[in-house]
C-alpha positions as CSV (number, residue, x, y, z in Angstrom):
1,M,67.5,-118.9,179.5
2,T,64.6,-119.9,177.3
3,S,61.9,-121.9,178.8
4,H,60.9,-125.2,177.1
5,E,57.4,-125.8,175.6
6,V,56.1,-129.0,177.1
7,R,52.6,-129.3,175.5
8,T,51.1,-127.0,173.0
9,S,47.6,-126.5,171.7
10,T,45.7,-123.8,169.8
11,R,42.2,-122.7,170.0
12,S,41.5,-124.0,166.6
13,S,42.6,-127.5,167.6
14,A,40.4,-127.2,170.7
15,R,37.5,-126.4,168.5
16,T,38.2,-129.4,166.2
17,A,38.2,-131.7,169.2
18,G,34.8,-130.3,170.1
19,W,35.7,-128.5,173.3
20,L,33.2,-125.6,172.5
21,L,30.9,-124.5,175.2
22,L,28.1,-122.1,175.4
23,A,28.1,-118.3,175.6
24,A,30.8,-117.3,173.2
25,S,29.1,-114.0,172.8
26,A,29.1,-113.5,176.6
27,L,32.7,-114.2,176.8
28,A,33.5,-111.9,173.9
29,A,31.5,-109.2,175.6
30,A,33.6,-109.6,178.7
31,C,36.9,-108.9,176.9
32,G,38.7,-105.7,178.0
33,G,38.8,-104.3,181.5
34,G,40.6,-105.1,184.8
35,G,40.5,-107.1,187.9
36,G,40.7,-106.7,191.6
37,G,39.2,-107.7,194.9
38,G,38.3,-106.5,198.4
39,G,35.6,-105.5,200.9
40,G,34.9,-103.3,204.0
41,G,33.5,-100.1,205.8
42,G,34.8,-96.9,207.5
43,G,35.2,-94.6,210.5
44,A,37.6,-92.5,212.9
45,A,41.2,-91.7,212.4
46,P,43.6,-94.7,211.7
47,T,45.7,-95.8,214.5
48,P,49.4,-94.7,214.1
49,T,51.8,-97.5,213.5
50,P,53.7,-98.4,216.7
51,V,57.4,-97.2,216.5
52,P,59.6,-100.4,216.5
53,G,62.5,-101.0,218.7
54,T,66.0,-101.4,217.5
55,S,66.6,-104.2,215.1
56,A,69.5,-106.2,213.8
57,T,68.2,-105.7,210.3
58,P,67.3,-102.5,208.5
59,R,63.7,-101.7,207.9
60,A,61.4,-99.1,206.3
61,T,61.2,-96.0,208.5
62,A,57.6,-95.3,207.5
63,T,55.7,-92.6,209.3
64,P,52.0,-92.7,209.9
65,A,50.0,-91.0,207.2
66,P,47.8,-88.0,208.0
67,P,44.4,-89.3,209.2
68,P,41.4,-88.5,207.0
69,T,38.9,-85.9,208.1
70,P,36.7,-87.8,210.6
71,T,33.4,-87.4,208.7
72,P,30.7,-90.0,208.9
73,T,31.3,-93.0,206.6
74,A,29.7,-92.5,203.2
75,D,26.7,-94.7,202.7
76,G,26.7,-96.5,199.3
77,S,23.9,-98.9,199.8
78,A,21.4,-97.1,197.7
79,R,23.6,-98.0,194.6
80,A,24.1,-101.7,195.5
81,R,22.1,-104.2,193.5
82,I,21.5,-108.0,193.3
83,L,22.9,-109.5,190.1
84,L,21.9,-113.2,190.8
85,A,20.1,-115.0,193.5
86,E,19.3,-118.6,194.6
87,N,16.3,-119.8,192.7
88,D,16.9,-117.7,189.7
89,T,16.8,-119.5,186.3
90,I,19.6,-118.8,183.7
91,G,18.7,-120.7,180.5
92,D,17.9,-124.2,181.7
93,I,19.9,-123.8,184.9
94,D,18.0,-123.4,188.1
95,V,20.4,-121.8,190.6
96,A,20.6,-123.7,193.9
97,D,23.6,-121.9,195.4
98,I,26.3,-119.4,194.4
99,E,29.8,-120.8,195.1
100,D,32.4,-118.4,193.7
101,A,32.6,-115.3,191.5
102,A,35.0,-112.8,189.8
103,L,34.9,-109.3,188.4
104,N,37.0,-107.3,186.0
105,D,37.3,-103.6,185.2
106,A,35.2,-103.9,182.0
107,G,32.2,-105.0,184.0
108,A,32.5,-108.6,183.2
109,V,31.3,-111.1,185.9
110,A,32.0,-114.8,186.1
111,V,30.1,-116.8,188.7
112,I,30.0,-120.5,189.6
113,V,26.6,-121.8,190.8
114,T,25.3,-125.2,191.9
115,A,22.5,-126.3,189.6
116,R,19.4,-127.7,191.2
117,G,18.3,-131.2,190.1
118,T,21.8,-132.2,188.9
119,G,23.0,-134.1,191.9
120,G,25.3,-131.3,193.0
121,A,26.8,-130.4,189.7
122,R,27.9,-126.9,189.1
123,A,27.9,-124.5,186.1
124,L,30.1,-121.5,185.2
125,L,28.1,-118.4,184.0
126,L,29.5,-115.4,182.4
127,G,27.8,-112.0,182.3
128,D,28.0,-108.4,183.3
129,T,27.2,-105.9,186.2
130,G,23.8,-105.5,184.7
131,G,22.9,-109.0,185.7
132,D,22.7,-110.5,182.2
133,F,24.2,-114.1,182.3
134,A,24.7,-116.9,179.9
135,T,26.1,-120.5,180.5
136,L,29.9,-120.9,179.7
137,V,30.3,-124.3,181.3
138,A,27.2,-126.5,181.8
139,P,26.7,-129.0,184.6
140,D,27.0,-131.8,182.0
141,A,29.9,-130.3,180.2
142,A,31.9,-132.9,178.2
143,L,35.4,-131.5,178.9
144,P,38.3,-133.9,179.2
145,G,38.6,-135.1,182.9
146,I,36.1,-132.5,184.2
147,D,34.2,-133.0,187.4
148,T,31.6,-130.2,187.5
149,K,30.7,-131.1,191.1
150,T,34.0,-129.6,192.2
151,L,34.2,-126.7,189.8
152,G,35.6,-123.6,191.7
153,R,38.2,-120.9,192.0
154,V,37.3,-118.9,189.0
155,R,39.7,-115.9,188.1
156,L,39.0,-113.3,185.5
157,A,41.6,-111.3,183.5
158,E,41.2,-107.8,181.9
159,T,41.0,-109.4,178.5
160,G,38.0,-111.5,179.5
161,A,40.1,-114.7,179.6
162,L,39.6,-116.7,182.7
163,V,40.8,-119.8,184.6
164,F,39.0,-122.2,186.8
165,E,39.8,-125.5,188.7
166,T,38.2,-128.8,189.4
167,G,39.2,-131.7,191.5
168,T,39.9,-132.4,195.2
169,G,43.6,-132.9,195.2
170,L,46.1,-135.6,194.2
171,D,45.2,-137.3,190.8
172,T,41.9,-135.4,190.5
173,D,43.1,-131.7,190.1
174,R,42.4,-130.0,186.7
175,L,43.0,-126.5,185.5
176,Y,41.0,-125.0,182.7
177,F,41.5,-121.9,180.5
178,A,38.7,-120.1,178.6
179,S,38.9,-117.4,176.0
180,D,36.6,-116.4,173.0
181,G,34.1,-119.0,174.0
182,V,36.5,-122.0,174.0
183,V,37.5,-123.9,177.1
184,Q,40.5,-126.2,177.2
185,P,42.6,-128.0,179.9
186,L,45.9,-126.4,181.0
187,A,46.7,-129.1,183.4
188,G,45.3,-132.6,184.3
189,A,44.3,-133.6,180.8
190,A,45.6,-133.2,177.2
191,P,46.4,-131.0,175.5
192,G,47.6,-129.5,178.8
193,V,50.2,-131.1,181.0
194,A,49.0,-134.5,182.2
195,A,50.0,-137.5,184.4
196,P,52.5,-138.7,185.3
197,E,54.1,-135.2,184.9
198,F,51.1,-133.6,186.5
199,Q,49.1,-134.9,189.4
200,I,48.2,-132.0,191.7
201,L,47.9,-128.2,191.5
202,G,49.8,-125.6,193.5
203,D,49.5,-121.9,193.2
204,V,47.6,-120.4,190.2
205,V,47.5,-116.8,189.1
206,I,46.1,-115.1,186.0
207,G,47.3,-111.6,185.1
208,G,45.6,-108.7,183.3
209,T,46.8,-109.8,179.9
210,G,45.5,-113.4,180.3
211,L,49.0,-114.8,181.1
212,V,48.7,-117.7,183.5
213,G,51.3,-118.8,186.0
214,F,50.9,-122.1,187.9
215,V,52.7,-124.8,189.9
216,G,52.1,-128.5,189.3
217,G,53.3,-131.6,191.1
218,G,53.9,-135.0,189.5
219,D,56.4,-137.6,188.5
220,R,55.6,-139.8,191.5
221,C,53.9,-138.0,194.3
222,T,54.1,-139.5,197.9
223,T,51.6,-139.1,200.7
224,E,52.3,-139.2,204.4
225,Q,49.7,-139.0,207.1
226,V,50.7,-136.5,209.8
227,G,48.0,-136.6,212.5
228,E,44.8,-135.6,210.8
229,N,46.5,-134.2,207.7
230,A,48.0,-135.7,204.7
231,R,51.4,-134.4,203.6
232,I,52.0,-134.6,199.9
233,E,55.3,-134.2,198.2
234,C,56.0,-134.4,194.5
235,T,58.6,-133.4,191.9
236,L,57.3,-129.9,191.1
237,H,57.2,-128.1,187.9
238,L,56.7,-124.3,187.2
239,Y,54.5,-123.4,184.3
240,V,53.2,-120.4,182.2
241,A,50.4,-120.5,179.7
242,E,49.7,-118.0,176.9
243,D,46.5,-118.4,174.9
244,G,46.2,-122.0,176.1
245,V,49.8,-122.9,175.2
246,V,51.6,-124.3,178.3
247,R,55.4,-124.0,178.7
248,E,57.5,-125.2,181.6
249,V,59.7,-122.6,183.3
250,E,63.2,-124.2,184.0
251,A,66.4,-123.0,185.5
252,E,69.6,-124.6,186.6
253,G,69.9,-125.0,190.3
254,L,66.2,-125.4,191.2
255,A,65.5,-128.0,193.9
256,L,62.0,-129.2,193.0
257,A,62.1,-132.9,193.9
258,E,60.2,-134.1,197.0
259,Q,58.6,-130.7,197.7
260,S,55.1,-129.7,198.8
261,P,53.1,-128.3,195.9
262,T,52.2,-125.3,198.0
263,R,55.7,-124.2,198.6
264,P,56.5,-122.4,195.2
265,Q,54.4,-119.3,194.7
266,V,53.5,-117.3,191.6
267,A,52.9,-113.6,190.9
268,V,51.9,-112.3,187.4
269,T,51.9,-108.7,186.5
270,D,49.5,-106.9,184.2
271,T,52.3,-106.4,181.7
272,G,52.7,-110.1,181.0
273,V,55.6,-111.0,183.3
274,A,55.5,-113.9,185.7
275,F,57.6,-114.3,188.9
276,F,58.1,-117.6,190.7
277,S,59.6,-118.2,194.2
278,A,60.9,-121.8,194.5
279,P,63.4,-123.9,196.5
280,A,66.9,-124.0,195.1
281,E,70.4,-125.3,195.9
282,G,73.9,-123.8,195.6
283,S,73.6,-120.6,193.6
284,G,70.3,-121.6,192.1
285,P,67.5,-119.0,191.8
286,V,64.9,-118.7,194.6
287,V,63.0,-115.9,192.7
288,L,62.8,-116.3,188.9
289,R,61.4,-113.9,186.2
290,W,59.7,-115.1,183.1
291,E,58.8,-112.9,180.0
292,A,58.2,-113.9,176.4
293,G,60.0,-117.3,176.9
294,E,63.0,-115.9,178.6
295,V,63.9,-116.9,182.2
296,D,66.1,-114.7,184.4
297,T,67.2,-115.0,188.0
298,V,65.9,-112.2,190.2
299,L,67.4,-113.5,193.4
300,A,69.9,-116.3,193.8
301,R,69.9,-118.5,196.9
302,N,73.3,-117.4,198.0
303,A,72.8,-113.7,197.1
304,E,74.0,-111.3,199.8
305,L,71.8,-108.2,199.8
306,D,73.0,-104.8,201.1
307,D,72.2,-104.2,204.7
308,V,70.2,-107.4,205.0
309,G,72.3,-110.3,204.0
310,R,70.8,-113.6,202.6
311,L,67.1,-114.3,202.5
312,N,65.9,-117.7,203.5
313,S,63.2,-119.3,201.4
314,P,61.6,-116.1,200.2
315,Q,58.1,-116.5,198.8
316,V,56.6,-114.0,196.4
317,A,53.1,-112.8,197.4
318,A,52.6,-110.1,194.7
319,A,54.2,-108.1,192.0
320,N,53.3,-104.8,190.2
321,A,54.0,-103.4,186.8
322,D,57.3,-101.7,188.1
323,E,58.3,-105.2,189.1
324,Q,58.4,-104.5,192.8
325,L,57.9,-107.8,194.6
326,L,56.2,-108.3,197.9
327,L,58.0,-111.1,199.7
328,T,57.6,-113.1,203.0
329,T,60.8,-114.6,204.1
330,T,63.3,-115.0,207.0
331,I,66.8,-113.6,207.2
332,V,69.7,-116.1,207.5
333,A,71.7,-113.9,209.8
334,E,68.8,-113.9,212.5
335,P,69.0,-116.3,215.3
336,T,66.8,-119.3,215.2
337,P,63.9,-119.7,215.3
338,R,64.0,-117.0,212.8
339,P,61.2,-114.4,212.8
340,A,59.1,-114.0,209.6
341,V,59.7,-110.9,207.6
342,L,57.6,-109.1,205.1
343,G,59.2,-106.7,202.7
344,I,59.6,-105.4,199.1
345,L,62.3,-106.5,196.8
346,E,63.2,-104.0,194.1
347,G,66.2,-104.8,192.0
348,E,68.9,-105.8,194.5
349,R,67.4,-103.9,197.4
350,F,65.1,-105.5,200.0
351,T,63.2,-103.1,202.2
352,I,61.7,-104.7,205.4
353,L,58.2,-103.5,206.1
354,D,57.5,-105.4,209.3
355,K,59.0,-108.3,211.2
356,E,57.7,-110.8,213.8
357,L,58.9,-110.2,217.4
358,E,59.5,-106.5,216.7
359,P,58.3,-104.3,219.6
360,A,54.9,-102.5,219.2
361,G,54.3,-100.4,222.2
362,D,54.5,-102.8,225.2
363,Q,53.7,-105.8,222.9
364,V,55.2,-107.4,219.8
365,I,54.2,-108.5,216.3
366,T,53.2,-112.1,216.5
367,D,52.2,-112.8,212.9
368,L,52.3,-111.3,209.4
369,R,50.1,-112.3,206.4
370,A,50.6,-110.6,202.9
371,V,47.5,-109.5,201.0
372,G,48.6,-107.5,197.9
373,L,50.7,-104.8,196.4
374,D,49.4,-101.7,194.5
375,E,51.0,-99.9,191.5
376,Q,52.6,-97.3,193.8
377,G,54.4,-100.0,195.8
378,R,52.1,-100.0,198.8
379,A,51.7,-103.3,200.5
380,L,48.5,-104.4,202.2
381,Y,48.9,-107.1,204.9
382,L,47.5,-108.4,208.2
383,V,49.7,-108.0,211.3
384,R,48.8,-109.4,214.8
385,I,50.1,-107.5,217.8
386,G,50.0,-108.9,221.2
387,A,52.0,-110.8,223.8
388,E,54.9,-112.8,222.5
389,G,53.6,-116.2,221.3
390,D,50.0,-115.1,221.1
391,T,48.9,-116.3,217.7
392,D,45.3,-115.2,218.3
393,A,46.2,-111.6,219.1
394,P,44.0,-108.9,217.5
395,R,44.7,-108.3,213.8
396,T,45.5,-105.0,212.1
397,L,44.9,-104.4,208.4
398,R,48.0,-102.3,207.4
399,L,48.8,-100.5,204.2
400,K,52.5,-99.5,204.1
401,D,55.3,-98.5,201.8
402,T,58.8,-97.1,202.6
403,L,57.5,-93.7,203.5
404,T,54.0,-94.0,205.1
405,S,52.0,-96.5,207.1
406,V,48.2,-96.6,207.7
407,D,46.5,-99.0,210.0
408,V,43.2,-99.2,208.0
409,A,41.3,-101.1,210.7
410,T,42.2,-102.9,213.9
411,E,40.3,-105.6,215.8
412,G,39.2,-104.3,219.2
413,K,39.4,-100.6,218.1
414,V,36.8,-98.1,216.7
415,L,36.5,-98.2,212.9
416,P,37.4,-94.8,211.4
417,G,34.4,-92.7,210.7
418,T,32.1,-94.6,213.1
419,D,31.5,-95.1,216.8
420,K,31.6,-98.9,216.5
421,T,34.3,-101.3,217.5
422,V,35.8,-103.7,214.9
423,I,35.1,-107.2,216.2
424,S,36.8,-109.0,213.2
425,I,38.3,-108.4,209.8
426,A,37.9,-110.7,206.8
427,S,37.9,-111.0,203.0
428,Q,40.5,-108.2,202.5
429,R,41.5,-107.0,199.0
430,L,43.6,-104.3,197.4
431,N,43.2,-102.9,193.9
432,R,45.9,-101.4,191.7
433,R,45.3,-97.7,192.6
434,G,45.6,-98.5,196.4
435,D,42.0,-98.7,197.4
436,V,41.4,-101.3,200.2
437,A,38.2,-103.4,200.7
438,F,37.3,-105.8,203.5
439,V,34.4,-107.2,205.5
440,A,34.1,-106.1,209.2
441,E,31.9,-107.3,212.0
442,L,31.2,-104.2,214.0
443,G,29.7,-103.7,217.5
444,R,30.9,-103.2,221.0
445,I,32.9,-105.2,223.6
446,D,31.4,-105.6,227.0
447,G,34.1,-107.0,229.3
448,L,35.1,-110.4,227.7
449,T,32.0,-110.5,225.5
450,A,31.9,-109.2,221.9
451,V,28.5,-108.1,220.8
452,I,28.1,-108.0,216.9
453,E,25.7,-105.3,215.8
454,E,26.5,-105.0,212.1
455,V,28.3,-106.7,209.3
456,R,29.6,-104.2,206.8
457,A,31.5,-104.3,203.5
458,V,34.0,-101.5,203.8
459,V,36.1,-99.6,201.2
460,R,38.9,-97.3,202.1
461,L,39.8,-95.2,199.1
462,A,43.4,-94.3,198.4
463,D,42.7,-90.7,199.5
464,G,41.7,-91.8,203.0
465,R,38.0,-91.7,202.7
466,Y,35.9,-94.6,204.1
467,L,32.9,-95.9,202.3
468,A,30.2,-98.4,203.3
469,P,28.7,-99.9,200.1
470,V,26.8,-102.6,201.9
471,S,25.7,-103.1,205.5
472,S,23.4,-105.6,207.4
473,A,22.2,-102.5,209.3
474,R,20.7,-100.9,206.2
475,P,18.3,-103.4,204.5
476,A,17.1,-100.9,201.9
477,D,16.1,-102.7,198.7
478,L,18.5,-105.6,199.2
479,G,17.0,-107.0,202.3
480,T,19.1,-107.9,205.4
481,L,22.4,-109.3,204.3
482,G,24.8,-111.4,206.3
483,N,27.8,-113.8,205.7
484,L,29.4,-111.2,203.3
485,E,32.3,-112.4,201.3
486,V,34.3,-110.3,198.8
487,A,34.5,-112.0,195.4
488,G,35.8,-109.1,193.4
489,F,37.2,-105.6,193.8
490,D,38.1,-103.6,190.7
491,D,40.1,-100.4,190.0
492,N,36.9,-98.3,190.1
493,A,36.4,-99.4,193.7
494,D,33.4,-101.5,192.7
495,L,32.7,-104.5,194.9
496,L,31.3,-107.9,194.0
497,L,30.0,-109.7,197.1
498,I,28.5,-113.2,197.8
499,A,26.1,-112.9,200.7
500,T,23.1,-114.4,202.4
501,R,19.8,-112.5,202.4
502,E,17.5,-113.3,205.2
503,P,16.2,-115.9,205.9
504,S,18.8,-118.0,203.9
505,L,18.9,-117.0,200.3
506,T,22.4,-116.8,198.7
507,V,22.8,-113.7,196.5
508,L,25.5,-112.1,194.3
509,V,25.7,-108.3,195.0
510,F,27.3,-105.7,192.9
511,A,28.1,-102.5,194.9
512,P,29.7,-99.5,193.3
513,P,31.0,-96.7,195.5
514,P,28.6,-93.8,196.4
515,A,28.2,-91.1,193.7
516,Q,30.5,-88.3,194.3
């Protein structure tokens, strides 16, 4: 099935309309390279994955991977450097805060900053890992429908193309695309899809080739107040965009009326293929594949998979170049309330990696959260293990495929390569070659009291080595850093971090791995 083009535009027409912004040379310099994301530090041997009990559904029989040699975590702090800091001046922009950032494999860096003296307006800067930045979107940018005070969520492709968003929800959301120094709307304003067809954004992903997949809600949205939260339902639309040209992805049997914009999910491969998961009826597709204008059904709503049966409301979390799909779902044959399942769909085979309520020692899995999928088919996800019903049980960051399983870090246990206990895990990322990054609070637990002694950005390389690119315990030339957040993690295991340097200065830090 061929998708239908709903609105088209070219970069030349965008230029004619005057949607040129600054830093064309900076954007051109950013072209080429890859993306990624992550953060974290290292220590002792990983905890073996608990052997599950018997299950009514088949699952991967992964075995724990051999632990790495328990050598001290490699210290990479001497190579880390600050690229941008609060109070820096870029052109005529005085940086008041750093809001968001992105990194690709070519060394391009995109960063969103709040500009001092503008009433809270933000700017989008584009530069490199050497710290050379120019303005791409100014605080007073005259883009259709733009509200620079809400500019955020920048994502950077290998080609140097990027997307970013503005808005606060219904009727204010906008999605923009930038390439070769030209910025234009993809959604929320012409020539992108606009009201009444578009009123609110759902999931948005940009792949390595610059292909964008996104979900939009429109055609009369309704809002219902449920306690303190507003529940929004719309008629949803699935879109792809190539070089600023937006096309709707359509298929017979989709059930997109009166749905939450957050329900459909998107994954885009670095080979220019987009996958959508969406609600359907009858034999309609619950997972679709788009490539070069052609739409195919990957999984029909009523499909019966060998050894598993029918999947209920699968959501695609990630996809790799081999078109393995990481899904979260439930299985229709399971008794209600059905436990959540996380697994990999490859062709017509679904392999379960983990499932809620599965035994783990004398406890059970209480929650699963997908993070990413590498090019070898290894999935990274968070799993909570505790008493049944304990939604605050300690979390484990797990890397698993059909053959091996590694618990990279577990809250309440010693971090591999150190003598410190993991108090919390956050900001986790996975790159394409299987390196894992995250931020860990480390310290000790005295009875019921957790004492935080260090905040560390950790990288676990695919070969099992743990690195510590940045740590609050090693000020070095960076000063004492806290509030670490991973903004980018590329295929060279380079980290891009947003952090606070004492006493309260926001900084953007580039941290390559230690020299080998």
